[in-house]
C-alpha positions in Angstrom: 0.2 -0.1 0.1 1.4 3.7 -1.0 1.2 6.4 1.0 -1.6 7.7 -0.4 -4.0 4.8 0.0 -2.8 4.2 3.5 -4.5 8.3 4.2 -6.7 8.0 2.5 -7.8 4.5 4.6 -6.9 6.7 7.6 -9.6 9.7 6.6 -12.2 7.0 5.8 -11.7 5.2 9.2 -11.3 8.4 11.0 -14.1 10.0 9.2 -16.3 6.6 9.9 -15.6 6.9 13.9 -16.4 10.3 14.5 -19.9 9.0 12.5 -20.3 6.3 14.7 -19.5 8.5 17.9 -22.2 11.3 17.0 -24.8 8.1 16.4 -23.8 7.4 19.7 -24.0 10.6 21.3 -27.2 10.9 23.8 -29.1 13.9 22.1 -30.0 16.7 24.6 -33.6 17.9 22.6 -34.8 14.4 24.1 -35.5 14.5 28.1 -36.8 11.5 30.0 -39.4 12.3 33.1 -37.2 9.6 36.0 -38.6 8.8 39.5 -36.7 8.2 42.4 -38.7 7.5 45.0 -38.6 3.3 44.9 -37.3 1.6 48.2 -36.7 -1.9 49.2 -36.3 -3.6 52.8 -32.7 -4.8 51.9 -31.4 -0.6 51.1 -33.8 1.0 52.6 -35.0 -1.0 55.3 -38.8 -0.7 53.9 -40.7 -0.7 50.5 -42.0 2.6 48.9 -44.0 2.9 45.9 -43.7 -0.8 44.8 -46.6 -1.3 47.8 -48.7 1.5 46.5 -52.2 2.6 47.9 -55.2 1.5 45.8 -56.3 4.9 45.3 -59.6 6.1 45.9 -62.6 7.4 43.5 -63.0 11.3 44.0 -66.7 10.7 44.1 -67.5 7.2 44.0 -67.5 5.3 47.7 -67.4 1.9 46.2 -63.7 2.6 45.5 -63.0 3.6 49.2 -60.6 1.3 51.5 -58.9 -0.8 48.8 -56.0 -1.3 50.5 -52.6 -1.7 49.0 -50.2 -4.0 47.0 -47.6 -5.6 49.6 -44.6 -5.2 47.4 -42.8 -8.5 45.9 -44.8 -10.0 43.6 -47.5 -7.9 44.0 -46.9 -3.9 43.0 -48.8 -1.3 42.2 -47.8 -1.4 38.4 -49.4 -3.4 35.4 -46.4 -3.7 34.0 -43.6 -5.7 36.3 -40.0 -4.2 35.9 -36.6 -6.2 35.4 -35.0 -5.3 37.6 -37.7 -6.3 40.7 -38.6 -4.3 43.1 -35.6 -2.0 43.2 -33.9 1.2 45.3 -33.3 4.5 43.5 -31.2 5.0 46.0 -28.9 2.0 45.1 -25.9 3.6 42.9 -25.3 -0.2 40.4 -29.0 0.2 39.9 -28.4 4.4 38.7 -26.0 2.8 37.0 -28.1 0.2 35.1 -30.7 3.1 34.7 -28.2 5.6 33.2 -26.3 3.2 30.9 -30.0 2.2 29.6 -31.0 5.8 28.9 -27.5 6.3 27.4 -28.6 3.2 25.0 -31.9 5.2 24.6 -30.7 8.1 22.6 -32.0 10.4 25.2 -29.3 13.1 26.5 -31.4 14.5 29.8 -32.7 12.9 32.9 -35.5 14.8 34.2 -35.5 13.8 38.0 -39.2 14.4 40.0 -38.2 16.7 42.7 -39.7 17.0 46.4 -37.7 19.4 47.8 -34.8 19.6 50.4 -34.7 16.2 53.1 -36.9 14.4 50.5 -36.2 10.4 50.1 -35.4 11.6 46.3 -33.1 14.4 47.5 -30.9 12.1 49.1 -29.6 10.6 46.1 -29.3 13.4 43.7 -25.2 13.5 43.9 -25.2 10.4 42.9 -27.5 10.6 39.7 -24.9 13.3 39.1 -22.1 11.7 39.4 -23.1 8.7 37.7 -25.0 10.7 35.0 -21.5 12.2 34.1 -20.3 9.1 34.0 -22.7 8.3 30.7 -22.6 12.1 29.2 -26.0 12.7 30.5 -27.4 15.8 31.8 -29.9 15.8 35.2 -32.7 18.5 35.0 -35.4 18.9 37.8 -39.3 18.1 37.5 -40.7 20.3 40.8 -43.7 18.2 42.2 -46.3 20.4 43.7 -44.5 20.0 47.5 -44.5 23.7 48.3 -47.7 25.6 49.5 -46.8 29.3 48.1 -43.7 30.7 45.9 -41.5 31.7 49.1 -41.6 28.4 50.0 -40.7 27.4 46.2 -38.0 30.4 46.2 -36.4 28.9 49.4 -36.0 25.7 47.9 -34.9 26.8 44.9 -32.7 28.9 46.3 -31.4 25.3 48.2 -31.2 23.5 45.0 -29.1 25.6 43.0 -26.5 25.8 45.9 -26.2 22.3 46.5 -26.3 21.1 43.0 -25.7 23.9 40.2 -22.1 23.4 40.1 -22.3 19.5 39.1 -21.2 19.0 35.4 -23.8 17.0 35.0 -26.9 20.0 36.1 -28.7 20.4 32.9 -28.6 24.0 31.5 -29.8 25.6 28.2 -27.8 28.6 27.1 -26.1 29.0 30.5 -29.7 28.8 32.3 -30.9 25.5 34.4 -34.1 24.6 33.1 -37.4 23.3 35.1 -40.0 21.7 34.5 -42.8 22.7 37.6 -45.9 20.1 37.8 -49.0 21.2 38.4 -47.8 24.6 37.6 -51.9 25.5 37.8 -52.5 25.2 41.7 -51.1 28.4 42.3 -52.4 31.9 40.7 -51.0 33.3 37.9 -50.7 36.4 39.9 -48.5 34.9 42.0 -45.8 33.1 39.8 -45.7 36.4 38.0 -44.1 37.9 41.5 -41.5 35.3 41.0 -41.1 35.1 37.5 -42.0 38.0 35.8 -38.7 40.9 35.5 -40.0 43.0 37.7 -42.2 40.5 40.2 -41.3 41.7 44.0 -40.2 38.4 44.8 -38.5 37.7 41.1 -36.0 35.5 40.2 -34.8 36.9 36.7 -31.4 38.3 37.1 -30.2 36.5 40.0 -28.6 33.0 41.2 -32.5 31.3 40.4 -33.2 32.3 37.4 -33.7 29.9 34.7 -36.1 28.3 32.3 -39.2 27.9 33.9 -41.7 25.5 32.3 -45.3 25.0 33.2 -47.6 22.2 32.8 -50.7 23.0 30.3 -53.7 21.2 31.0 -56.8 22.7 29.6 -57.6 24.6 26.7 -58.3 27.8 29.0 -54.4 27.5 30.5 -53.5 30.1 27.7 -54.8 32.7 30.2 -52.4 31.4 32.5 -49.1 31.3 30.2 -50.1 35.3 28.9 -49.9 36.7 32.5 -47.8 34.2 34.7 -44.1 34.8 33.5 -42.9 31.4 32.3 -40.6 30.6 29.7 -42.6 27.8 28.5 -44.4 24.6 28.8 -45.0 21.0 28.6 -48.1 18.5 28.3 -46.5 15.8 30.3 -49.2 13.0 29.9 -49.1 10.1 27.9 -53.0 9.3 27.9 -53.7 10.6 24.1 -57.3 12.6 24.7 -57.2 12.5 28.5 -56.9 16.4 28.7 -56.2 18.9 25.8 -52.6 19.2 26.4 -51.9 15.4 26.0 -54.1 16.0 22.7 -51.9 15.8 19.9 -54.6 17.3 17.5 -54.0 20.3 19.3 -50.2 20.3 19.3 -50.3 22.8 16.5 -52.4 25.6 18.2 -50.2 25.2 21.3 -46.7 25.6 18.9 -48.3 28.4 17.3 -49.4 30.1 20.7 -45.6 29.3 21.8 -44.1 31.4 18.9 -46.5 33.7 19.0 -45.6 34.4 23.1 -41.7 33.8 22.2 -42.4 30.3 24.8 -40.9 27.0 24.7 -43.1 24.4 23.4 -42.3 20.7 24.9 -44.8 18.3 23.7 -44.9 14.9 25.8 -44.6 11.4 24.2 -45.5 8.1 25.7 -45.5 4.8 25.2 -48.7 4.1 26.7 -50.3 4.4 29.6 -51.9 1.8 32.3 -52.9 2.6 35.7 -55.8 0.0 36.9 -53.9 -1.5 39.6 -53.7 2.0 41.3 -56.7 3.2 39.8 -59.3 0.3 39.1 -62.2 3.3 38.5 -59.3 4.4 35.6 -59.9 1.6 32.4 -61.8 4.6 30.5 -57.9 6.5 30.1 -55.8 3.3 29.3 -54.1 3.5 26.7 -52.5 0.2 24.4 -48.9 0.1 23.2 -50.3 -1.9 20.4 -47.0 -3.1 20.3 -44.9 -0.3 19.9 -47.3 1.7 17.3 -49.2 4.1 19.9 -45.4 5.6 20.9 -44.6 6.1 17.0 -47.5 7.7 16.6 -47.3 10.2 19.4 -43.4 10.5 18.6 -44.2 11.7 15.0 -46.5 13.9 16.1 -44.5 16.1 18.4 -42.0 15.7 15.2 -44.6 17.6 13.2 -44.9 20.4 14.9 -40.9 21.1 15.4 -40.1 21.7 18.8 -36.8 22.6 20.3 -37.4 19.7 22.5 -39.8 16.8 23.1 -40.6 15.2 26.3 -40.7 11.2 27.1 -43.4 10.2 29.9 -41.0 8.5 30.9 -38.2 6.1 32.2 -40.2 4.6 34.7 -43.5 5.7 36.3 -44.3 2.2 37.0 -47.5 3.0 38.2 -49.3 4.9 35.5 -47.6 2.0 33.1 -46.1 4.7 31.1 -42.2 3.3 31.1 -39.6 2.2 28.9 -37.5 0.7 31.3 -37.6 -2.9 30.3 -40.2 -5.0 31.8 -40.6 -8.8 32.1 -43.7 -11.5 31.8 -45.2 -12.1 35.7 -47.8 -13.2 37.4 -49.1 -12.8 40.9 -51.4 -14.8 41.9 -54.6 -15.1 39.6 -53.1 -11.3 38.2 -50.9 -11.7 35.0 -49.0 -8.3 34.6 -48.6 -7.0 30.8 -45.1 -7.2 29.0 -43.6 -6.3 25.9 -43.6 -9.4 24.2 -40.2 -10.8 23.6 -37.9 -8.3 24.1 -37.7 -6.6 27.4 -35.5 -3.9 26.0 -38.0 -3.1 23.2 -38.9 0.3 24.3 -35.3 1.2 25.0 -34.7 0.1 21.2 -37.8 2.0 20.0 -36.8 5.5 21.6 -33.3 5.3 20.1 -34.8 4.6 16.5 -37.2 7.2 17.1 -34.5 9.7 18.1 -32.3 8.6 15.5 -35.6 9.2 12.5 -36.0 12.5 14.5 -32.2 13.7 14.5 -32.3 12.8 10.5 -35.2 15.0 9.9 -34.0 17.7 12.0 
């Protein structure tokens, strides 16, 4: 082989390796909701969440006092995890999860957060460290644990001071991105005090500044987002048609509203919805996975509106059956858990395929 041929071979190999590395690099435009609230006796001394209560109906007493699941073979979920009743505090589990998420092509893990001293807070440093090892970033999904914006501001101060220096703490153009679940529970006039530039308790141009993304539920939420001061909105729910925000035929309207108001729109997609183990009265919102077709249709609806980000609901919200985490066939007494068919990793692989397709379209 002469020098010219050798040089061409080296260039071809180098280009091939670069393309391969790009294809395997997590994509931060895809952000997946993750729950770190699971506990088991071996690691934590007791079960948390695997032994979920069976929830009462809001106005039908028939569903009152239904008890709870026990954990072990009997969990509060319609699917059964391949990793069993794991602990969210177990670093080996966190490593396995971060590896799965990297394999899926997702770039940002959106960690559910319930404030300082909560069960999920004590493991955040582990999540940041291990996510960093896999080239992933961590954003925060702020649950409605606070009573008012004053308390939330104090909690945000703790979050920023404790974790924002970490390399894996996700920032977009230098600002953290926060998903604020059930944001509608506090009036827009109160949010404006925190999020508008001239609000009396504003976070703007302070260490607590960021991209605050509220939850759009009903059509009338347009008035809320016109005045509350949020930087954008997301739809979260994986059940097509459950509410206005999760109805994919409304996403073109939501996308245009966001553009007109200079906001970020994050449509959220999921593989299905199945929660009757904890809400036996909620069969109306069941959504079959259709062997991946439901996920694909929802994904394509999101891609169609050309968003800056797509949220995925979820990695491991087992109670609502929206997870892409591997599940296995299982029986508990007379109950047979749903599963993914022959391949427990099907939805990890399918997420990777859909992300690759979206990235190609972009």
